[in-house]
N, C-alpha and C positions, 0 to 999 in steps of 0.2 A: 202907318206903315213900320215892317218887320225892320229892327235893328238886330246885330249881333257885337258881343262885347268878347273879344277875342284874348285868349292867353296863351302866354308864350311863357312855358316853365326853364332857368335856365343857370347854367351854373358852370363859370371859367370857360364863356364865350368872348370872343373879342366884339366891340361896341361896333364894327363896320359889317360883323355876318348878321347882327342882330338889327342894325338899323335896316341893313338891306330888307329883310323879312317884315318890317314895321313897317316899310313905306312901300311896300306890295300889297298892306292890307288895310290902304287907308281908300276910302268907297263914300258916297253919300249913303251906304246901308251900315257905316260901322260905327257902332255908338261909342266904343274906347278899345283900346289895348292896353292888355294888363301885360308888366313883365312881372314874373315873379321871380327874383332875384334871390336864387335858394343857396345862398352860402358861397358866394363867389369871395376869391382871394382877394378882388379889388373891384369895387362897387363898377356896376354897370351906370354908361352915362351914356345915354340916346335921346331923340328928338321924337315927337307924336305919341306917347306912352305913357303908361301912370306907371311909376317902378315901386313895386311891394317888397324888400328887404328882409327876407328873413334869414335867421344866421344858428338856430337853436338846434340843428340836426346835424352829426358830424358827417351823415354818410348822406347818397342820395337818395331821395324819394319822390320821382316825378310824380305820382297819384297824390299825395299831400300837397306838393306844391299848387298843382290845377286843382284841387278845392281848396284852396287858400285862395286862389282866384275866383273860384265858379262863387264863394260867398263874397266875394266886394262886387261882383259882377251885376252893374243894372239892367242891362237888356233881357228880353224874354229868351231871347236864344248865345247860345255861347259856342264859339269857335275856340278848339283845341289846336295848336299849331309849333311844330318844333321849330327853334331858332334859326335852325339851318335851312328855312324853306322860303322858295321865291315862287310869290302865285302869279300866276297868267294874269294881264292886264282882265280878263273878262271877267274870272273867278267868282269874284262876288256878285256880279251882276247876275251870272247863272244860277247861283245859288238863290237867290230871293226868286227866283220863277219857280222852285220846286217847293220852296222852304214853306213847311206849317209844324203847329204843334204833334206832327205823327210822322213826322220824316227826322233819319239819322244819314246826313250827307259825309260821304269822302270821297274820295279819289284814289284809284290805283296806278294812274298814269302820271308815275312821278321817276323822271331821269336826273341824273348826277350831271354835275357841270363845274369845271377847275375854275375858281375864280383868278381874275386877272388883279393889278393894281388899281381898278376902277370899275362901275357898273354900269356895263355894258343895256341896251336894249332887252327886253325880253326875248327877242327875235332873233337877237345875234347869239345869246348865252344858248338859247336852244339850239340853234346851228350845230353848234360845239360839242350839247350834251353827248352822254352817251343812256342805254339802257341801265336799268337798277341792276339790273341782274347777270354776272358776268356774260353770260350766253340768252340771247331773245328768243323764246318759243313758245308752244300753247300752255306748257304747264304753268306756265309762271304766273299765268293769268287766275290760275285759280289762288294765288296768294292773297290771304286779306290782312297781311303786316301793315295796314293801314294809318299809320303814326303820324305821316306830314300832316293830316290835317283832318281834323271831325267835329261835326257841323250838328247839334243836338237843340233840343227845347231845355233851357233849364229846369222849369218844373220836373221834367222828364227826371233828370239826376239829381234832382234834390229829393225825389220818391223812392230812389234807390241807391241813398245815403252814399254819392258821390265814388271817386276812384277808388279801387278798396288798397286801401293804406298798407295793406302787409303785404303789398308786389314791390319790397324795395331794388333799389337798384334799379339794371334797365331787364327789358324782355317782359312781354307780357302784358303789358298795362293797357293798351290800343287793340289787342284783340280780346283781352277779357272785356271792354266798355262794348265792343264789336257784337261779341257775343249776346252779352245781356241785350244788347238794344234790342238784337236777332229776338231774342227769347220774350221779349216785353211787347212784342208785334207792331215795334215801328216800323214804316218804310225804308228799305234799306237802298239809299240810290248811289251809285257809283256815277261821279260826276261826267267822268273820264275825260276833264281837260287837264291839261296835262300844268305839274306844278316841278322847280326844281329844286333838288336839293346839294347846295355849297359843299362841297369836298373838305374834307378833313383828316390830319393824318389820325391821332389817337384817337379809339373808337370805342366805346363803352367802359368795357372792365380795365381797357389796357389803360386808363386814367389813372388807376390805382395804384398805390403800393403792391410790392409783391403779395404780402400776406392776405391783404383786404380783398385782392383781386382772386387769391384760391376761394375764397368764401363767398363772396360776389357769385365766381362763376356755379359753384355748389346751389346755391338758392335758386338761380337758374332753373337747376334742373330741378330741383323740389318743385318748385311750381305747378310743373307739369301735372303729377301725381292732385295737387291742389287744387289744382283749375279743373281737372278733368273730373273730379267729385261733385266740384261745385253744379258743372254742367249736367253731369247725372242727374243730381236733384233739382235741375231746375232753380237753382238757388239765384236770383237776380239782384239781392238786395247785400251791400257788405257792412263792414265797419260796425258793428252793432251797438255799440254805446255812444260813439260818436263822429265825427268828421269834420276836417276843412278845420281843427282847432289850432291853441298854441300848442299842443304835444301831441306827433301823430299816432297814430294807432296802429303802430309797427312792429308787436313783441314775435307775433306768431314765427317766423325765422330766425329772428336776433338769437331768442333765448336759446338755439341750436347750434350756436356759435362755437362754445368752446366743444363740445362732441365734433364737431362739423374739423375745427383747425387739428386738434388733437391727432383725429383720423388722417389728419393729410400728414403732420409732422410725421407719425409710425409708418404711413408711407413711405415718405422719405429716409426713414434708417433701412426699412427693409431694403430698396432698392440700393442704397449703400453698402450695406453687408453683401447683397447677393454677388453686387460688381467685383470685390472682395474675393469675393469666395470661388470666384469665377461660374456662377452660375446663373439663368438666367429665369428663376421662380423664387418664390418665398411665401410663406403665412403669415396670416395676421387675424386673431381673434375669428379663427375657422373658417378664413376668408384665404384662395388662393390665390394667386397675381403672380402675370407674367412681366418679364421686363422683357423689351421691342425695342431695339435699336435702329433706328430710321437715318439714312445715309441719304442729305440733301447734295445733290450737283451744283457744281459753279454753272452761273448760265454762261 
């Protein structure tokens, strides 16, 4: 019987939210659920999962967290799941029907739901849920940001040397894994069975202090040309020397931090001077900048 090791990377999320996710992963095909507690301020306390606590990285690195879990996984198949997700009761059963060593399984059928004080049935929650995007239309169907859940052969991920640990903070990790699986020739199966995302207030970079938030946002921009080049060269392997070890392989963007922060501070100074002088433009390092004021109307 095919078995799946589910890996949930998490930092600073409440226990109830994580427990809801864990409970939805229980099945006769579930080998184990592994929580990677990646530096949470308070230790995670849940049932039905093995908890691996890692506190040696001051920044969020989902790729490294997943890789730590993959190295510990017992099953031949790995399922990476965001801690906010609740799976449909039949989801894993349907996965097993198509799972083999050449498949990559995901779903684009993700909906948002605001949880109450207790966990209601999936059907009740689904009835209250809303579409993932603000407006539901045909164009949304081409979006493959399928971070909710991804299931694939452990051996395949070992062969491509894990998730790319240079992709620090948020954004691009799940899409990169999806693209590498596609280029590897795996069968890409959109299961199209709904899963629910438990909504929360602070999202991604908004969890960070302002200074670090600026750097993380810039890193998100820098990932685009980096991954475009990887795609152009059909490079499916990552982490040249090591992956899933005690020290993450994450220096690519971090070494640019002083330069990025300095640029941001210079821009702030330029904006301040422009306001004082009553102009709407300034120049830094031969680059022209325009100051634009946007007025937000009160509801």
